[in-house]
Structures are given as C-alpha cells and as structure tokens.
C-alpha positions as CSV (number, residue, x, y, z in Angstrom):
1,M,-18.8,23.3,113.7
2,K,-19.5,20.9,111.1
3,I,-16.9,19.5,108.7
4,N,-17.5,18.5,105.0
5,V,-15.0,16.5,103.0
6,H,-15.2,16.4,99.1
7,Y,-13.0,14.1,97.2
8,S,-13.0,16.3,94.2
9,N,-14.4,19.5,92.9
10,Q,-16.1,18.1,90.0
11,H,-19.4,18.0,91.0
12,L,-19.2,21.5,92.8
13,D,-20.3,24.8,91.3
14,E,-18.1,27.9,92.1
15,L,-21.1,29.6,93.8
16,Y,-21.3,26.5,96.2
17,F,-18.5,28.0,98.2
18,T,-19.9,31.5,98.4
19,G,-19.6,32.5,102.1
20,K,-18.0,29.3,103.1
21,T,-14.8,28.5,105.1
22,T,-12.8,26.4,102.7
23,V,-9.5,24.2,102.8
24,V,-8.1,23.1,99.7
25,I,-5.7,19.9,99.8
26,D,-3.4,18.6,96.9
27,I,-0.6,16.8,98.6
28,L,1.1,15.8,95.1
29,R,2.2,18.6,94.7
30,A,0.4,21.9,94.4
31,S,-0.6,22.7,98.1
32,T,2.8,21.5,99.4
33,V,4.7,24.0,96.7
34,I,2.3,26.6,97.9
35,V,3.1,26.4,101.5
36,T,6.9,26.0,100.8
37,A,6.9,29.0,98.5
38,L,5.3,31.3,101.2
39,A,7.6,29.8,104.0
40,N,10.7,30.5,102.0
41,G,9.6,34.2,101.5
42,A,7.5,34.5,98.1
43,K,5.5,37.3,98.3
44,E,2.4,35.8,97.0
45,V,1.2,32.7,94.9
46,I,-1.3,33.5,92.2
47,P,-3.1,30.3,91.3
48,V,-4.6,30.1,87.7
49,S,-6.9,27.6,86.2
50,T,-5.4,27.5,82.5
51,V,-2.0,28.0,81.0
52,D,-3.1,30.9,78.6
53,F,-4.1,32.8,81.7
54,A,-1.0,32.2,83.3
55,M,0.9,33.4,80.4
56,K,-1.4,36.4,80.1
57,V,-0.8,37.4,83.8
58,S,2.9,36.9,83.5
59,G,3.0,39.1,80.4
60,N,1.3,42.1,82.4
61,A,3.7,41.6,85.4
62,F,7.0,42.8,86.4
63,S,9.3,40.0,85.2
64,G,12.2,40.5,87.4
65,Q,9.7,40.1,90.5
66,T,7.3,37.4,89.2
67,L,7.9,33.8,88.5
68,L,5.8,31.7,86.1
69,C,5.6,28.3,87.5
70,G,3.7,25.1,87.2
71,E,3.2,21.6,85.5
72,R,1.0,19.5,83.1
73,N,0.9,15.7,83.8
74,T,3.9,16.3,86.4
75,K,6.3,18.0,83.9
76,K,7.2,21.6,83.7
77,I,5.5,23.3,81.1
78,E,7.7,24.7,78.3
79,G,8.5,28.4,79.0
80,F,7.8,28.4,82.4
81,V,10.8,29.3,85.2
82,L,9.8,26.3,87.8
83,G,7.9,23.2,87.5
84,N,5.6,21.9,90.6
85,S,8.4,20.1,92.7
86,P,8.7,21.9,96.2
87,L,12.3,21.4,96.2
88,E,12.5,24.0,93.4
89,F,10.8,26.8,95.6
90,S,13.9,27.6,97.8
91,H,14.4,30.8,99.5
92,E,17.0,32.0,97.2
93,V,14.7,31.5,94.1
94,V,11.3,32.9,95.6
95,N,12.1,35.1,98.3
96,G,10.3,38.5,97.6
97,K,8.8,37.0,94.4
98,S,5.1,36.7,93.2
99,I,4.5,33.0,91.9
100,I,1.9,32.7,89.1
101,H,1.1,29.0,89.5
102,Y,-0.8,26.5,87.2
103,T,-1.3,22.8,87.9
104,T,-3.1,20.0,86.5
105,N,-5.3,19.8,89.6
106,G,-4.3,22.2,92.6
107,S,-4.3,25.7,91.1
108,K,-7.8,24.7,89.5
109,A,-9.3,23.6,92.9
110,V,-8.2,26.9,94.8
111,V,-9.9,28.9,91.7
112,K,-12.9,26.8,91.9
113,A,-13.4,28.0,95.7
114,K,-12.3,31.3,95.1
115,F,-15.8,32.8,96.4
116,S,-15.3,31.4,99.7
117,E,-15.4,33.8,102.7
118,N,-12.2,32.1,103.9
119,L,-9.8,30.0,101.7
120,F,-7.0,28.2,103.0
121,V,-4.4,25.9,101.7
122,A,-3.3,22.9,103.5
123,C,-0.8,20.1,103.3
124,F,0.9,17.8,105.9
125,H,3.6,20.5,106.4
126,N,1.1,22.9,107.9
127,L,-1.8,20.7,108.9
128,P,-1.6,21.2,112.6
129,A,-1.6,25.0,112.3
130,V,-4.5,24.9,109.9
131,A,-6.6,22.7,112.3
132,K,-5.8,24.9,115.2
133,H,-6.9,28.2,113.2
134,L,-10.1,26.6,112.1
135,V,-11.1,25.5,115.5
136,E,-10.4,29.2,116.5
137,L,-12.6,30.4,113.7
138,N,-15.5,28.1,115.0
139,K,-17.3,28.0,111.6
140,D,-18.3,25.2,109.3
141,V,-15.6,24.0,107.0
142,E,-15.4,22.4,103.5
143,I,-12.4,20.5,103.0
144,L,-11.9,20.3,99.2
145,C,-9.5,17.5,98.0
146,A,-8.2,18.4,94.6
147,G,-8.1,14.9,93.4
148,S,-6.7,13.5,90.1
149,N,-8.5,15.0,87.1
150,G,-11.7,15.2,88.7
151,N,-11.4,12.1,90.5
152,F,-10.9,10.6,93.8
153,N,-7.2,10.2,95.0
154,L,-6.0,8.5,98.2
155,E,-3.5,10.9,99.5
156,D,-5.4,14.0,99.5
157,T,-8.3,12.0,101.1
158,V,-5.9,10.6,103.9
159,C,-4.5,14.3,104.6
160,A,-8.4,15.4,104.8
161,G,-8.8,12.6,107.2
162,K,-6.0,13.7,109.3
163,L,-7.1,17.2,109.1
164,V,-10.5,16.1,110.5
165,S,-8.6,14.2,113.1
166,E,-6.8,17.1,114.3
167,I,-9.8,19.2,114.4
168,L,-11.7,16.7,116.7
169,F,-8.6,16.3,118.9
170,L,-9.0,20.3,119.6
171,K,-13.0,20.3,119.3
172,E,-14.5,16.9,120.3
173,D,-17.9,18.1,119.5
174,A,-17.3,19.1,115.9
175,E,-19.9,17.4,113.6
176,I,-18.4,15.2,110.9
177,G,-20.2,14.3,107.4
178,D,-20.1,10.8,106.2
179,A,-17.3,11.6,103.7
180,G,-15.3,13.0,106.6
181,R,-15.6,9.8,108.6
182,A,-14.6,7.7,105.5
183,A,-11.4,9.7,105.2
184,M,-10.7,9.2,109.0
185,I,-11.1,5.3,108.4
186,L,-8.6,5.5,105.5
187,L,-6.3,7.5,107.7
188,K,-6.3,4.9,110.4
189,T,-5.3,2.2,107.9
190,L,-2.9,3.8,105.9
191,G,-1.8,7.0,107.7
192,K,1.0,5.6,110.2
193,N,3.6,5.8,107.2
194,L,2.8,8.8,104.9
195,L,5.7,8.2,102.7
196,K,4.9,4.4,102.3
197,M,1.0,5.6,101.6
198,M,2.2,8.1,98.9
199,K,4.7,5.7,97.1
200,E,1.8,3.1,96.7
201,T,-0.9,5.7,95.3
202,E,-1.3,6.0,91.3
203,H,0.0,9.7,91.4
204,G,3.2,8.7,93.8
205,K,4.1,5.8,91.3
206,L,3.6,8.2,88.2
207,L,5.9,10.9,90.0
208,I,8.6,8.2,90.9
209,E,8.5,7.1,87.1
210,N,8.8,10.6,86.1
211,G,12.0,11.2,88.4
212,F,10.2,13.0,91.2
213,S,10.7,10.4,94.0
214,A,12.4,12.9,96.3
215,D,9.4,14.8,96.4
216,L,7.2,12.2,98.0
217,K,9.8,12.5,101.0
218,V,9.2,16.2,101.2
219,C,5.5,16.1,100.8
220,S,5.3,13.5,103.7
221,E,6.9,15.8,106.3
222,Y,4.4,16.7,109.0
223,G,4.0,19.8,111.0
224,I,7.0,21.4,110.0
225,T,5.7,25.1,109.5
226,N,2.9,27.1,110.9
227,I,2.3,29.1,107.5
228,I,-1.2,29.1,106.5
229,P,-1.8,30.3,102.8
230,Y,-4.9,32.6,102.6
231,F,-6.8,33.7,99.6
232,I,-7.3,37.3,99.2
233,S,-7.7,39.5,96.1
234,G,-6.7,36.8,93.7
235,A,-3.6,35.7,95.6
236,L,-2.5,33.0,98.2
237,K,-0.6,35.1,100.9
238,K,0.6,34.0,104.6
239,L,-2.1,34.4,107.1
240,D,-1.3,37.0,109.5
241,V,-1.9,35.1,112.7
242,P,-0.7,36.8,115.9
243,G,2.0,34.5,117.7
244,I,2.6,32.5,114.6
245,H,6.0,32.5,113.1
246,S,7.8,30.1,110.9
247,E,11.2,29.0,109.6
248,T,12.1,28.7,106.2
249,I,11.6,25.1,104.6
250,A,14.6,23.0,103.6
251,S,15.7,23.6,100.0
252,K,17.3,21.2,97.4
253,D,20.6,20.6,99.4
254,G,18.8,19.7,102.8
255,E,19.8,22.7,104.7
256,K,17.4,25.8,106.1
257,S,17.7,28.8,103.8
C-alpha cells in the first residue's frame, strides 16, 4: 500500500486518476461542508467546476428538493441558496435534499479526480473513519489537497499529514512518498492545535476578515463523524460501510439536529 500526497491538482490531468483510489481534502471549507451536509441528511452533493454548470444543473432539477450552494472568494454567489459555511448545512435545511456545490477550489478538485476507481472526501471531522476504510481497501492511495487557486496551502497539507499518520498507525508497513513525509513533518510542527494553525493560514485569515471566524472552529473538530462521502454517478453520497453509523453534526445553535 503506497500513499502519495499532492499539494494541489494544478499539475495533474484528469486521466491521471483513472483507476486510482483518491481522497480529496479541502479543509476550509468544501470538504468540511460536504461531510457536514451528508451527516445531516442530505441525499447527495453534486460537485461542479463552474458556476454556469451549477446553474444549468439546478435548472434541470426539482427546485424543492435541490439546493444551489457555493462560494466565490469565500462569499456566497448571488442567486445561490447557501454559501460554503458548514454552519449553514443543518439537518433542518439539507435533510433529504440534493446539494449542487460549487467552490473556488474544493469542488473543482473532486471533478478533476472523477475518473478514480474510488473517490472519497475527507476533512478533520471524518479522518479516522477514512483512514480505517483505506486500510481495509488495501490499495495505493492518492491524497489530493485542493490547495488555493492551484497553489499549496498549509491547512490541507497538515490534514493530509494527519491522514497519512492515521494510516501508518493502522498499517505500519504502508509506503509513504516524499510529499507525504513532508506533510507529516508539518503535522508534527503545527498539528497540536488545529484551530490555532488555521487562524494563522492565509485562507484562515481571509475567512476571519470576511466574518467566518466561527467556521474555523467547526472545521478544526476532529473525529466527530464516521460519514465517508463516496463519488458515484456524478454525485457524492454516503458510503455504505457495514457497522458504521453517524449522528448529525451540530448546527448553528450548537445543538445536535
């Protein structure tokens, strides 16, 4: 079992992922939103790579059961129902709904990896569950950090390092590439306080400036759900893992839905 980490998808072609097992990470905030939405009862999350395609898909959908969601440069896009804050995706809002999801980085990374044999989404919320499932699959893994506009970012890389660490804890003989080892070094240096780390990143600072400081706290919560988003037929759905269940994730008022 070999683990490769990619700090962005900029240098990768869609066909690179053909037949591979891939995990997409976008901590601030797309992968956290996807996990939260599915944990809170969303039927599916449909990732799209452009706003125009998001509008087209929503126009062909049943409006009452579909929510058009996403952001551009942290802000909700005009005409969209929800933005990209995990606090918006409560059980009351998303239960039973299909979510059409566009974001600056995360949804594009999922679409880029769409030809993977197995495609999962991870964040700090579900990282232990994802690591366990990957070890059970016992296949080589590509960990794809969404990054920021095609560039490296710290929070996704630290999360990738934590995922590698969790895999090694369960499977000591897993082979780790150089990028994965570098991610683990960053984890050792910065991973003791995830919230503090996020507040000091470029994107974390931008979110705070734009009024989303509460999102950082939510995104730093570790191991709170076993939900694993799995890409199938153009949508991310809850992976059906025997023996795995999940509670809903706290909504804006801080109580379980």
